[in-house]
C-alpha atoms as one frame of an Amber mdcrd trajectory, in Angstrom:
protein
 -44.255  28.642  89.963 -42.221  25.420  89.657 -41.814  25.034  93.447 -45.588
  24.528  93.666 -45.742  21.927  90.896 -46.507  18.420  92.123 -44.466  16.105
  89.929 -44.281  12.377  89.322 -40.833  11.624  87.860 -40.472   8.473  85.771
 -37.029   7.287  84.695 -34.547   4.467  85.081 -30.968   4.816  83.717 -28.095
   7.131  84.590 -28.916   9.584  81.795 -32.061  10.640  83.715 -30.398  11.283
  87.089 -29.264  14.915  86.578 -32.779  15.802  85.421 -34.280  14.150  88.513
 -32.010  16.287  90.684 -33.206  19.471  88.954 -36.850  18.472  89.397 -36.251
  17.624  93.074 -34.676  21.042  93.662 -37.435  23.032  91.976 -40.659  21.062
  92.377 -42.569  18.950  94.871 -41.782  15.373  93.837 -44.649  13.246  95.079
 -43.190  10.014  93.676 -40.302   8.638  91.617 -41.314   5.689  89.430 -38.517
   3.451  88.176 -38.021  -0.091  86.925 -37.628  -2.968  89.422 -34.149  -4.059
  90.476 -32.644  -6.302  87.793 -29.942  -9.003  87.826 -26.622  -7.563  86.660
 -22.945  -8.467  86.429 -21.358 -11.892  86.360 -22.926 -12.849  89.667 -26.396
 -11.800  88.433 -27.081 -10.039  91.722 -30.029  -7.667  91.848 -28.994  -4.090
  91.097 -31.038  -0.956  91.682 -31.472   1.456  88.800 -29.457   4.656  88.802
 -32.670   6.643  89.275 -33.648   4.539  92.306 -30.259   5.132  93.888 -30.574
   8.885  93.329 -34.149   8.949  94.655 -33.090   7.163  97.839 -30.189   9.572
  98.270 -32.611  12.499  97.909 -35.156  10.942 100.263 -37.933  10.860  97.647
 -40.928   8.487  97.670 -40.285   5.539  95.361 -42.440   3.084  93.422 -41.116
   0.162  91.355 -44.009  -1.618  89.631 -43.300  -4.683  87.517 -45.485  -3.021
  84.896 -47.695   0.049  84.705 -50.402  -1.899  82.923 -53.602  -1.596  84.940
 -51.917   0.678  87.515 -53.412   4.048  86.574 -55.424   4.039  89.793 -52.390
   3.619  92.059 -52.198   6.338  94.759 -48.580   7.169  93.848 -49.626   8.755
  90.549 -52.817  10.479  91.649 -53.115  14.245  92.029 -49.961  15.262  90.168
 -49.698  18.428  88.110 -46.976  17.098  85.853 -45.477  13.777  84.831 -41.802
  14.109  83.824 -40.621  11.046  81.889 -37.018  10.413  80.861 -35.984   6.951
  79.621 -38.416   5.116  81.905 -38.520   1.933  79.854 -42.238   1.399  79.288
 -44.760   3.134  77.029 -47.468   4.941  78.976 -51.081   4.153  78.166 -53.516
   6.909  77.155 -55.129   6.580  80.587 -51.800   7.340  82.265 -51.239  10.324
  79.999 -54.555  11.806  81.151 -53.697  11.578  84.876 -51.640  14.775  85.440
 -53.600  18.009  85.750 -51.296  19.878  83.328 -49.428  17.448  81.092 -47.158
  14.447  80.793 -43.862  15.548  79.273 -41.005  13.469  77.946 -37.318  14.288
  77.524 -36.071  12.566  74.374 -32.421  12.296  73.311 -32.760  13.680  69.788
 -33.936  16.742  67.915 -37.455  15.549  67.167 -38.869  14.625  64.734 -35.479
  13.110  63.866 -34.890   9.744  65.516 -38.154   8.887  67.135 -37.798   5.531
  68.865 -35.657   3.553  71.265 -32.030   4.209  70.226 -31.651   7.878  69.229
 -28.110   8.318  70.584 -26.776   5.355  68.636 -28.674   6.390  65.511 -27.238
   9.914  65.509 -23.675   8.579  65.734 -24.085   5.784  63.224 -25.621   8.084
  60.627 -22.944  10.778  61.028 -25.365  13.475  62.199 -23.667  16.808  62.740
 -25.746  17.494  65.838 -28.321  15.993  68.165 -29.806  17.163  71.435 -32.678
  17.020  73.897 -36.312  17.590  72.982 -38.995  18.223  75.581 -42.330  17.101
  74.209 -45.869  16.736  75.472 -46.649  13.052  75.414 -49.396  11.685  73.185
 -50.564   8.190  72.352 -48.264   7.848  69.304 -44.629   7.213  70.232 -42.499
  10.402  70.356 -45.058  12.242  68.203 -46.201  14.921  70.648 -45.748  18.659
  70.149 -42.371  19.972  71.275 -41.872  22.643  73.933 -38.153  23.095  73.321
 -35.139  21.617  71.549 -31.649  22.014  72.992 -28.929  21.370  70.432 -25.629
  19.516  70.958 -22.961  19.468  68.201 -21.316  16.153  67.369 -17.729  15.694
  66.268 -16.468  12.907  63.963 -14.904  11.218  67.011 -17.779  11.443  69.525
 -18.304   8.111  71.285 -21.503   6.746  72.790 -20.322   7.216  76.413 -19.308
  10.806  75.655 -22.672  11.504  74.052 -24.539   9.863  76.927 -22.817  12.045
  79.508 -23.299  15.221  77.469 -27.007  14.537  76.965 -27.470  13.706  80.645
 -26.173  17.168  81.519 -28.073  18.824  78.686 -31.277  17.150  79.849 -30.893
  18.739  83.276 -30.257  22.149  81.688 -33.253  21.725  79.381 -35.493  20.783
  82.310 -34.331  23.785  84.333 -35.071  26.093  81.384 -38.494  24.500  80.910
 -39.399  25.070  84.558 -38.202  28.691  84.373 -40.406  29.302  81.346 -43.480
  27.583  82.771 -46.373  28.289  82.232 -45.522  30.489  79.240 -44.073  27.561
  77.239 -46.288  26.462  74.364 -45.582  23.247  72.432 -45.280  23.284  68.644
 -46.381  20.390  66.444 -43.664  18.285  64.816 -43.170  18.314  61.052 -44.525
  14.910  59.908 -42.466  15.054  56.698 -39.185  15.102  58.657 -39.773  12.012
  60.809 -37.053   9.349  61.015 -37.163   6.224  63.175 -34.680   4.170  65.194
 -35.492   0.738  66.587 -34.669  -1.051  69.816 -31.196  -2.504  69.312 -30.323
  -6.144  69.862 -27.088  -8.104  70.013 -27.429  -8.888  66.302 -27.310  -5.185
  65.419 -23.705  -5.190  66.607 -22.616  -7.894  64.134 -20.168  -6.059  61.860
 -20.651  -6.442  58.127 -17.191  -5.874  56.652 -18.767  -5.167  53.256 -19.576
  -1.691  54.543 -17.216   1.160  53.782 -14.539   1.635  56.437 -16.026   4.921
  57.776 -19.383   3.171  58.260 -17.715   0.390  60.259 -15.922   2.970  62.389
 -19.203   4.785  63.069 -20.949   1.530  63.952 -18.290   0.709  66.539 -18.412
   4.205  68.058 -22.212   4.171  68.093 -22.731   0.680  69.517 -19.971   0.512
  72.145 -20.732  -0.406  74.871 -24.395  -1.080  74.019 -25.397  -3.280  72.312
 -21.720  -3.969  71.534 -20.011  -4.788  68.215 -18.606  -8.168  67.312 -17.350
 -10.384  64.536 -16.732 -14.090  64.016 -13.090 -14.963  63.342 -11.769 -18.538
  63.167 -14.962 -19.728  64.837 -14.626 -17.349  67.790 -16.734 -14.327  68.590
 -14.524 -11.277  69.097 -15.912  -8.100  70.597 -14.711  -5.085  68.601 -14.555
  -2.000  70.816 -12.426   0.579  69.014 -11.221   0.939  65.424  -9.774   3.622
  63.199  -9.904   4.042  59.442  -6.612   3.303  57.670  -5.336   3.357  54.101
  -5.095  -0.286  53.055  -6.390  -2.429  50.219  -7.830  -5.705  51.493 -10.866
  -7.781  50.598 -13.856  -7.362  52.954 -13.133  -9.367  56.107  -9.521 -10.113
  55.157  -7.162  -9.656  58.124  -3.588  -8.477  57.938  -1.239  -8.277  60.898
   1.129  -5.348  60.406   3.591  -5.276  63.282   1.522  -4.396  66.333  -1.579
  -3.588  64.278  -4.478  -5.754  63.119  -6.085  -4.426  59.930  -9.385  -5.668
  58.492 -10.533  -5.007  54.951 -13.886  -3.343  54.312 -16.088  -2.800  51.276
 -14.110   0.379  50.700 -10.881   0.935  52.629  -9.940  -0.781  55.869  -9.900
  -0.322  59.638  -7.259  -1.026  62.249  -8.642  -2.660  65.393  -7.413  -0.793
  68.476  -9.307  -2.610  71.233 -11.124  -5.924  71.301 -12.494  -8.525  73.703
 -11.741 -12.229  73.227 -14.320 -14.763  74.458 -14.404 -14.931  78.255 -11.774
 -12.208  78.650 -11.749  -8.550  79.550 -11.361  -5.888  76.862  -7.731  -5.396
  75.854  -5.626  -3.187  73.627  -4.607  -4.796  70.364  -0.946  -5.018  71.406
  -1.889  -7.073  74.478  -4.101  -9.302  72.354  -1.334 -10.001  69.837   1.062
 -10.871  72.665  -1.011 -13.918  73.592  -3.116 -14.808  70.569  -2.579 -15.935
  67.013  -4.256 -13.340  64.765  -7.129 -14.686  62.654  -6.847 -14.977  58.873
 -10.186 -13.331  58.219 -13.388 -12.094  59.802 -16.534 -13.783  58.557 -19.150
 -11.831  56.630 -22.724 -11.933  57.978 -25.174 -13.834  55.834 -27.574 -10.875
  55.878 -25.850  -7.538  55.238 -26.327  -4.904  57.951 -27.533  -1.437  56.882
 -24.800   1.187  56.810
């Protein structure tokens, strides 16, 4: 049945690429919709999205609108049976959701209704969830509120990093999509439990500002969850230091107090302390703490944010 399905695939980042490949193998992809090329890197040269690169490699028709607003009549999205959306980067209007003959479905990187919103991977890590996964839902007007066809679970360990989770969910998304297509049209979506809804917001640079008044395990989770995006940082001696890896240690220091112990840099937290293992000085590349201490005077303390961050 899936070979006959006419599909419009909508996605942008690397996490969606394995799922695009599954759809291309098993369905008739009439168009891939992805975000326009964006400036990237130090030279700010235009860079194609990962989904665009994969679509070109697969020889699939491609459309890159600046916005989908007012574009529901575009020929590229007419006549499809199914819209498959995975991290496209723009909310679809109700008119768009009515275009496919069967449904518009979305792959979401959480076990809905937990972590509706824009940053579910980071939220699962920061809040010490024991598992997360991929949900395939039928899209409705309300964000991430549609009935769910399937949930595919992924266990999390206390050391899982954001890049590790990203790669695992990219693969799991492809497996979930393949299973969905095998089960079609028997799959029936089930409504989400409204009492179990949690939300995560779109992260900004400020979300990465470390509040050393948190307990040490919360700081460690924040760094694992927000590295590399949006990135964690602190102000120390007037400089902004990127904090990219830490571990919890047994030390008694005031929040933000810094102690240099041999080749280790320890920072006090609200409870306990963390040792910084990798950081990024202003204008430099990330470096291990030993390399940093070879060429830099360690700071006396890390400043506390004026507004405490939630743990």
